[in-house]
FITORLO-395950 format. One record per residue: residue in three letters; x, y, z of N, C-alpha, C in turn. Coordinates in steps of 0.001 Angstrom, whole numbers, padded with zeros to 6 digits, always signed. Each point is the difference from the previous one (the first is absolute). Layout:
N
ALAXYZXYZXYZ/...
This chain:
221
MET-024946-011918+013717+001307-000253-000611+000013+000513-001437/SER+000961+000833-000309+000150+000459-001376+001256-000647-000584/VAL+000057-000042-001326+001161-000601-000663+001086+001068-000105/GLU+000907+000003+000960+001083+000981+000001+001232-000651-000618/ILE+000096+000159-001316+001063-000667-000740+000751+001041-000826/HIS+001299-000156-000094+000829+001006-000668-000441+000215-001453/GLU+000055+001255-000417-000459+000412-001331+000603-000848-001130/SER+001241-000438+000172+000682-000720-001089-000709-001302-000374/TRP-000772-000575+000935-000684-001264-000260-001366+000194-000659/LYS-000559+001192+000146-001397+000200-000407-000270-000252-001480/PRO+000863+000451-000920-000299-000287-001415-000086-001500-000303/TYR+000677-000810+000803+000055-001441-000246-001060-000791+000764/LEU-000428+000527+001143-000908-000773+000866-001371+000634+000165/GLU-000182+001202-000555-001272+000703+000197-001191-000819-000489/THR+000175-000753-001085-001122-000806-000496-000447-001035+001032/GLU+000968-000493+000806-000360-000966+001051-000899+000649+001045/PHE+000293+001263+000345-000767+000683+001054-001481+000114-000355/GLY-000302+000028-001298-001388+000163-000414-000766-001305-000135/LYS+000680-001126+000144-000664-001292-000206-000849-000387+001216/PRO-001088-000740-000242-000888-000384+001118+000731-000733+001127/TYR+000916-000907-000337+000684-000749+001052+000768+000923+000925/PHE+000599+001060-000561+000818+000902+000818-000891+000844+000915/LYS-001146+000413-000509-000938+000764+000830-000501-000871+001158/ASP-000301-001258-000300-000421-000938+001056+001122-000209+001016/LEU+001221-000108-000504+001165-000183+000875+000156+001184+000955/ILE-000074+001215-000529+000161+001193+000827-001091+000058+001064/ASN-001229-000348-000375-001094-000015+000983+000259-001035+001087/PHE+000496-001169-000395+000326-001051+000969+001087+000470+000961/VAL+001073+000547-000551+001121+000444+000833-000437+001112+000940/ARG-000792+000912-000510-000483+001117+000828-000798-000528+001195/SER-000881-000959-000253-000826-000537+001096+000844-000808+000982/GLU+001002-000719-000508+000893-000775+000876+000794+000920+000936/TYR+000510+001098-000546+000792+000926+000811-000871+000716+001035/LYS-001294+000149-000300-000918+000634+000969-000359-000951+001126/SER-000168-001277-000325-000535-000945+000985+001053-000876+000669/HIS+001216-000040-000548+001063-000829+000567+001334+000738-000046/THR+000946-000493+000765+001369+000486-000139+000610-000691-001212/CYS+000528+000797-000923+000588-000551-001222+001366+000625-000232/PHE+000793-000681-000780+001345+000468-000326+000223-000058-001511/PRO+000901+000839-000523+000712+001084+000673-000946+001164+000281/PRO+000457+001044+000702-000850+001182+000180-000487+000507-001356/GLY-001195+000549-000016-000645+000400-001260+000878+000808-000933/LYS+000747+000920+000531+000824+000872-000852+001203-000737-000590/GLN+000271-001207+000474+001156-000760-000487-000372-001136-000956/ILE-001283-000157-000282-000441-001126-000829+000726-000020-001349/PHE+000172+001184-000604+000630+000082-001324+001448+000464+000081/ASN+000651-000256+001139+001393+000418+000192+000940-000540-001080/ALA-000238-001240-000436+000889-000593-001019+000038+000885-001241/PHE-001163+000538-000383-000109+000839-001188+000499+001424+000260/ASN-000189+000460+001217+000350+001388+000305+001491+000196+000246/HIS+000695-001074+000354+001445+000099+000200+000790-000512-001193/CYS-000666-000693-000894+000648-000483-001224-000879+000439-001169/HIS+000373+001083-000629-000810+000550-001081+000146-000838-001265/PHE-001004+000055-000845-000034-000870-001180+001273+000112-000839/ASP+000430+001223-000250+001175+000206-000858+001281-000545+000619/ASP+000006-000161+001316+001209-000421+000709+000101-001504+000207/VAL-001091-000734-000247+000002-001444+000286+001089-000701-000805/LYS+000861-000746+000706+000994-000826-000702+000036-001423+000557/VAL-000528-000180+001219-000083-001325+000622-001398-000138+000605/VAL-000584-001189-000127-001300-000271+000633+000146-001235+000883/ILE-000349+000153+001288-000046-001132+000931-001456-000203+000385/ILE-000474-001230-000114-001412-000281+000245-000176-000794+001284/GLY-000787+000566+000912-000394-000683+001229-001458-000407-000097/GLN-000518-000557+001090-001380-000491-000053-000955+000858+000808/ASP+000308+000215+001270-000929+000624+000939+000768+000945+000916/PRO-000573+001106+000439+000696+000823+001004+000139-000753+001328/TYR+000990+000388+000797+000094-000521+001371-001259+000405+000756/HIS-000461-000877+000891-001269+000280+000676+000159+000284+001494/GLY+001251+000250+000448+000235+000375+001398+000128+001518+000145/PHE-000195+000480+001197+000045+001444+000239+001375+000583-000308/GLY-000004+001141-000690+001221+000757-000235+000931-000577-001042/GLN-000431-001047-000702+000889-000647-000972-000170+000556-001409/ALA-001161-000243-000620-000203+000312-001421+000099+001497-000277/ASN+000715+000338-001083+000081+001406-000407-000255+000180-001497/GLY-000676-000979-000605-000396+000134-001395+001009-000511-001006/LEU+001123-000534+000461+001022-000566-000869+000175-001466+000375/CYS+000025-000894-000976+000113-001415+000355+001337-000276+000696/PHE-000062-000873+000981+001133-000451+000828+000544+001081+000943/SER-000450+001237-000120+000542+001127+000755-000757+000221+001308/VAL+000720+000469+001023-000639+000414+001257+000485+001405+000366/ASN-000708+000620+000913+000368+001344+000437+001312-000006+000777/ASP+000657+001147+000001+001214+000172+000813-000293-000387+001444/GLY+000941-000695+000625-000158-000349+001411-000839-001230+000254/THR-000549-000595-001064-000826-001206+000142+000879-001242-000172/ALA-000262-001021+000806+000757-001255-000120-000152-000563-001409/HIS+001077-000564-000524-000028-000533-001359-000723-001347-000035/PRO-001027-000146-000841-000660-001296-000151+000960-001028-000622/PRO-000308-001298+000168+000918-001053-000457+000401+000091-001474/SER-000953+000287-000894+000343+000075-001430+000983+001132-000267/LEU-000215+001126+000657+000882+001148-000201+001399-000293+000544/ILE+000070-000708+001112+001297-000409+000546+000768-000818-001041/ASN-000703-000929-000653+000664-000846-000995+000390+000776-001260/ILE-000790+001006-000346+000365+000874-001126+001309+000721+000323/PHE+000069+000572+001195+001205+000742+000394+001217-000923+000126/LYS-000232-001243+000459+001116-000959+000095+000552-000331-001378/GLU-000902-000147-000975+000442-000302-001364+000765+001180-000587/ILE-000454+001207+000253+000713+001190-000473+001392+000060+000633/GLU+000038-000349+001280+001269+000025+000744+001026-000928-000656/THR-000416-001230-000322+000942-000954-000585+000234+000271-001483/ASP-001020+000464-000678+000099+000249-001438+000877+001214-000309/LEU-000186+001067+000752+000658+001266-000323+000981+000480+001062/GLY+000072-000729+001137+000907+000425+001062-000445+001270+000699/ILE-001307+000272-000046-000549+001200+000650-000415-000355+001423/ALA+000364+000845+000954-000338-000266+001401-001508-000056+000193/TYR-000439-000901+000877-001432-000142+000312-000526+001339+000530/PRO-001094+000547-000597-000452+001338+000389-000816+000013+001290/GLN+000027+001144+000678-000802+000147+001210-001474+000103-000322/SER-000328+000786-001025-001406+000244-000329-000503-000949-001075/GLY-001220-000471+000195-000654-000842-001000-000883+000798-000940/ASN+000138+001321+000040-000792+000864-000871+000648+000035-001386/LEU-000717-000507-000986+000561-000114-001350-000332+001197-000892/MET-000443+001083+000630-000278+001222-000749+001223+000420-000813/ARG+001170-000288+000529+001241+000368-000698+000137-000745-001319/TRP-000562-001200-000089-000006-000728-001273-001017+000627-000951/ALA-001199+000239+000525-001086+000549-000828+000422+001312-000645/ASP+000697+000821+000759+000430+001303-000512+001061-000113-001093/GLN+000554-001202-000178+000987-000237-001072-000611-000684-001225/GLY-001323-000206+000017-000637-000623-001156-000343-001466+000166/VAL-000054-000456+001256-000425-001384+000275-001472+000033+000421/LEU-000871-000541-000840-001425-000054+000332-000244-001211+000894/LEU-000364+000246+001248-000209-001060+000997-001506-000236+000116/LEU-000501-000859-000871-001437-000124-000226-000592-001257+000620/ASN-000853+000173+000993-000798-001122+000488-001161-000224-000952/ALA-000391-001263-000200-001153-000301-000843-001286+000552+000621/THR-000070-000040+001318-001127+000554+000753+000545+001154+000833/LEU-000613+001167-000087+000608+001190+000611-000487+000306+001414/THR-001009-000726+000476-000506+000239+001358-000299-001329+000686/VAL-000150+000057+001331-000297-001212+000769-000632+000406+001330/ARG-000846-000854+000531-000573+000237+001327+001001-000451+001058/ALA+000093+000734+001088+000973-000316+001051-000110-001459+000427/HIS+001140-000680+000060+000134-001374+000500-000798-001030-000796/GLN-000394+000367-001243-000737-000956-000838+000637-000052-001386/ALA+001027-000811-000103+000727-000113-001275-000955-000381-001126/GLY+000156+000665-001136-000806-000339-001170-001425+000489+000037/SER-000361+000809+000998-001403+000397+000185-000527+000918-001096/HIS+000873+000654-000735-000454+000871-001092+000355-000562-001372/GLN+000312-001281-000045+000269-000637-001296-001311-000240-000741/LYS+000116-000045-001332-001145-000319-000877-001142+001012+000135/LYS+000358+001243+000287-000988+001086+000066+000202+000990-001146/GLY+001030-000241-000808+000257+000882-001138+001420+000529-000069/TRP+000718-000057+001120+001376+000508-000023+000854-000732-001031/GLU-000178-001312-000077+000848-000779-000917-000225+000408-001454/MET-001243+000362-000348-000278+000457-001363+000750+001307-000267/PHE+000024+000865+001001+000684+001287-000155+001518-000179-000082/THR+000554-000817+000868+001464-000164-000011+000457-000831-001202/ASP-000827-000939-000454+000322-000707-001248+000037+000987-001168/ALA-000972+000913-000032-000031+001020-001055+001243+000879+000073/THR+000468+000270+001215+001213+000798+000193+001215-000720-000594/ILE+000136-001290+000317+001139-000785-000505-000022-000052-001526/LYS-001191-000258-000566-000120-000088-001457+000291+001357-000648/THR-000452+001071+000621+000246+001351-000515+001492+000304-000042/ILE+000703-000364+001058+001454+000202+000024+000650-000820-001110/SER-000420-001257-000126+000566-000876-001030-000239+000562-001397/ASP-001209+000494-000240-000367+000475-001338+000674+001322-000369/ASN+000195+000862+000989+000406+001375-000290+001455+000329+000315/LYS+000719-000964+000563+001405+000246+000324+000868-001124-000567/GLU+001307+000169+000107+000935-001039-000462+001085-000217+001046/ASN+000577-001197-000030+001169-000326+000837-000257+000142+001502/ILE-001236-000258+000424-000299-000023+001429+000461-001351+000555/VAL+000528+000001+001209+000351-001253+000679-001150-000353+000942/PHE-000671-001102-000276-001086-000492+000858+000548-001098+000902/LEU-000174+000148+001308+000445-001002+000966-001233-000724+000533/LEU-000116-001271-000354-001162-000809+000384+000453-001058+000999/TRP-000392+000203+001241+000452-000860+001098-001161-000828+000519/GLY+000086-001300-000159-001047-000896+000503-001073-000273-001043/GLY-000778-001025+000267-001010-000469-000949-001012+001045-000403/TYR-000464+000784+000958-001031+000993-000316+000537+001045-000979/ALA+001173+000540+000291+000580+001021-000876+000312-000561-001382/LYS+000438-001255-000037+000354-000605-001295-001199-000100-000942/GLN-001212-000057+000544-001201-000046-000840-000146+001269-000842/LYS+000622+001083+000454-000134+001291-000695+000829+000051-001284/ILE+000778-001035-000260+000851+000006-001192-000836+000098-001273/LYS-001236-000455+000076-000871+000048-001181-000364+001432-000405/LEU+000220+000950+000896-000313+001402-000279+001197+000753-000590/ILE+001143-000671-000044+001262+000664-000349+000518-000499-001353/ASN+000399+000925-000844+000617-000348-001279+001487-000260+000239/ALA+000355-001273+000098+001382-000375+000335+000973+000271-001143/ASN-000521+000356-001175+000886+000326-001125+000640+001376+000147/LYS-000618+000863+000780+000572+001348+000149+000275+000384+001450/HIS-000204-000940+000905+000295+000228+001411+000811-001164+000549/ASN+000591+000186+001167+000745-001070+000673-000813-000499+001192/VAL-000192-001300+000075-000767-000602+001087+000908-000942+000778/LEU+000168+000280+001297+000786-000869+000885-000960-000657+000992/THR+000086-001312+000126-000899-000719+000910+000809-000786+001024/SER-000604-000182+001159+000603-000867+001032-001086-000371+000992/GLY+000374-000788+001012-000915-000258+001091-000272+001283+000773/HIS-000983-000063+000868-000378+001145+000836+001001+000150+001138/PRO+000249+001245+000452+000930+000165+001122-000555-000390+001372/SER-001224-000495+000064-000548-000440+001290+000835-001161+000541/PRO+000070-000147+001328+000818-001078+000577-000320-001388-000559/LEU-001284-000274-000234-000407-001319-000497+000715-000331-001313/SER+000020+000969-000900+000634-000202-001296+001520+000133+000099/ALA+000441+001041+000710+001440+000284+000080+000764-001150+000667/ASN-000592-000569+001038+000676-001068+000736+000049-001316-000784/ARG-000777-000073-001067+000054-001184-000872+000969+000208-001153/GLY+000656+001151-000026+001000+000262-001024-000509+000666-001252/TYR-001208+000591+000075-000591+000598-001203+000222+001506-000101/TRP+000653+000595+000993+000185+001458-000013+001462+000410+000017/PHE+000722-000454+001012+001383+000466+000169+000882-000415-001180/GLY+000822+000951-000422+000898-000264-001123-000580+000336-001352/ASN-001202+000597-000042-000563+000341-001316+000711+001191-000649/LYS+000714+000783+000814+000790+001144-000508-000827+000965-000851/HIS-001264+000134+000355-000871+000857-000804+000403+001471+000031/PHE+000667+000409+001054+000309+001428+000148+001197+000393-000864/SER+001025-000843-000029+001127+000270-000905-000414-000224-001455/LYS-000843-001013-000244-000464-000260-001368-000829+001170-000527/THR-000851+000534+000872-000825+001155-000393+000887+001172-000390/ASN+000988+000285+000817+000882+001126-000301+000804-000223-001281/PHE+000406-001229-000220+000710-000323-001240-000897+000273-001213/LEU-001251-000450+000085-000939+000192-001110-000289+001482-000234/LEU-000124+000756+001074-000237+001442-000141+001190+000683-000673/GLU+001183-000382+000426+001201+000629-000572+000162-000341-001485/GLN-000499-001169-000413+000069-000389-001417-000800+000948-000891/VAL-001012+000658+000574-000827+000932-000782+000207+001437+000484/SER+001192+000251+000556+000411+001345+000425-000903+000616+001055/GLN-000535-000846+000875-000789+000476+001140+000876-000031+001245/ALA-000241+000918+000909+000758+000012+001253-000385-001219+000822/PRO+000983-000692+000603-000332-001135+000868-000744+000485+001242/VAL-000759-000915+000591-000733+000335+001231+000950-000068+001186/ARG-000058+000974+000856+000758-000045+001274-000856-000774+001008/TRP+000196-001289+000015-000811-000871+000859+000354+000210+001455/
């Protein structure tokens, strides 16, 4: 496995690639992909970075772990490949967009269209073993993705960070809230959403409002 990441990120993250933890992480991931079925496919591990270049980032959504079922994960948090059934959290995301913005529920759960508009869809852990949720946690990915969040916070302004659920909310410590906008809510998973912690957060219209305040194009959700 090589680090295939878009050139725009390298000046900001190259120092991470040289650190011992990252070298250990790459060795771990390489051995896991050789000995087990893992997701997403190797060439898609850094999809979040390759479809959302550093200069284009205007929104950051933080997930926890890639989907661990066949044909689902494509390197973007909450996103699945075209033609794949929508997981429960993604269904609730689309339902909220539907009520918030009046946009028809989409056929495809592939969020590449968001990434290409400057939405960084970042999982804290970028790989997982098939059918074993959390199997690649605490191996170094979190150090790398935390460094990514802090780098964005330090080097950019007026980014909208969407922190959904307890795990994502912990990342607020990496973000300078004086120069960025942070929106928090419950997680879109059924457990949280059905308790009233997700629906009605209007994060999608709020995000677009905040972007327009700083002369940024709204996201076509």
